[in-house]
C-alpha positions in Angstrom: 84.2 69.7 161.6 84.0 68.6 158.0 85.0 70.9 155.1 81.3 70.8 154.0 80.1 71.9 157.4 82.7 74.8 157.5 81.7 76.0 154.0 78.0 75.9 154.9 78.6 77.8 158.1 80.7 80.4 156.3 77.9 80.9 153.8 75.4 81.3 156.7 77.5 83.8 158.5 78.2 85.7 155.2 74.5 85.9 154.6 73.7 87.1 158.1 76.4 89.8 158.1 75.5 91.0 154.6 71.8 91.4 155.4 72.2 92.7 158.9 71.2 96.3 159.6 74.4 96.7 161.6 77.5 94.9 162.9 76.8 91.6 164.7 78.4 90.2 167.9 79.4 86.6 168.4 76.3 86.3 170.7 74.1 87.6 167.8 75.5 85.0 165.5 75.2 82.2 168.1 71.5 82.9 168.5 70.9 82.5 164.8 73.2 79.6 163.9 72.9 75.9 164.8 74.0 75.1 168.4 77.6 73.9 168.6 78.6 75.6 165.4 82.3 76.6 165.3 81.6 80.2 164.6 85.0 81.6 165.4 86.7 79.1 163.0 84.2 80.0 160.3 84.7 83.7 160.8 88.5 83.3 160.6 88.2 81.4 157.4 85.7 84.0 156.0 87.9 86.9 157.0 90.9 85.2 155.2 88.8 84.6 152.1 87.9 88.4 152.0 91.4 89.6 152.8 92.7 91.7 149.9 89.3 92.1 148.2 87.1 95.1 147.7 85.3 94.4 151.0 86.8 93.0 154.1 85.3 91.2 157.1 86.4 93.2 160.2 85.7 93.2 163.9 84.9 96.7 165.3 84.2 97.0 169.0 83.5 93.2 169.3 81.1 93.2 166.4 81.6 91.8 162.9 80.8 93.6 159.7 81.7 93.8 156.0 83.3 97.1 155.1 85.0 98.7 152.1 88.7 98.0 151.9 90.6 101.0 153.3 92.6 101.6 150.2 89.4 101.9 148.2 87.6 104.3 150.5 88.3 107.2 148.2 85.9 105.6 145.7 83.0 106.1 148.2 83.2 109.8 148.3 80.7 111.8 146.4 80.9 115.4 145.6 77.7 117.2 145.1 76.7 120.8 144.8 74.5 122.0 147.6 71.8 124.3 146.2 72.0 127.8 147.6 68.8 129.2 149.0 68.0 132.8 148.2 67.1 135.2 150.9 63.6 136.8 150.8 65.2 140.0 149.5 66.9 138.0 146.8 63.7 136.3 145.8 61.8 139.6 145.6 64.6 141.2 143.6 64.7 138.2 141.2 60.9 138.4 140.8 61.1 142.1 140.0 63.8 141.6 137.4 61.9 138.7 135.8 58.7 140.7 135.5 60.1 144.2 134.6 63.3 143.3 132.7 65.4 145.2 131.7 65.3 147.0 135.0 67.6 149.5 136.9 68.6 149.4 140.5 66.4 152.4 141.1 63.4 150.7 139.6 64.0 147.7 141.8 64.1 149.9 144.8 61.0 151.7 143.8 59.0 148.5 143.4 60.4 146.9 146.6 60.0 150.1 148.6 63.5 149.6 150.2 67.0 150.3 149.1 68.5 147.3 147.1 71.6 146.0 148.8 74.6 145.4 146.6 75.0 142.0 148.3 71.6 140.8 147.1 72.4 141.8 143.5 75.9 140.3 143.7 74.5 136.9 144.8 72.1 136.9 141.9 74.9 137.9 139.5 77.2 135.2 141.0 74.5 132.5 140.5 74.0 133.6 136.9 70.4 134.5 137.5 70.7 138.1 136.3 73.0 139.9 133.9 74.3 143.4 134.4 74.2 145.9 131.6 75.7 149.3 131.6 77.4 150.8 134.7 77.5 149.1 138.1 
């Protein structure tokens, strides 16, 4: 196999693996590449070329794929804040506070028709949606 053929085959495998929806087996690659191509040799050369880079060519469960280098995996984590959903009681209490502010606990209970739980008000305070004035 000439150097040109090997380089062309590496490019073809690289393109296939990059665009594939998932890892590809040797049989998957054989079906797509020219008959008689030395796929194993090209994969070895490609894996050597990507060794030590940000992405590596690896074989997992008999299938080939590009993956982030293990030492850089920490860069792929993303911290995000999950929005908290208010309970129905929390939504009702917040609506009452927004409409009648300033409002007392007793006034909230009178409008809702049920006793306001301390937990509901604590959640609203914790989220910064209401402010407490006076005694608790």
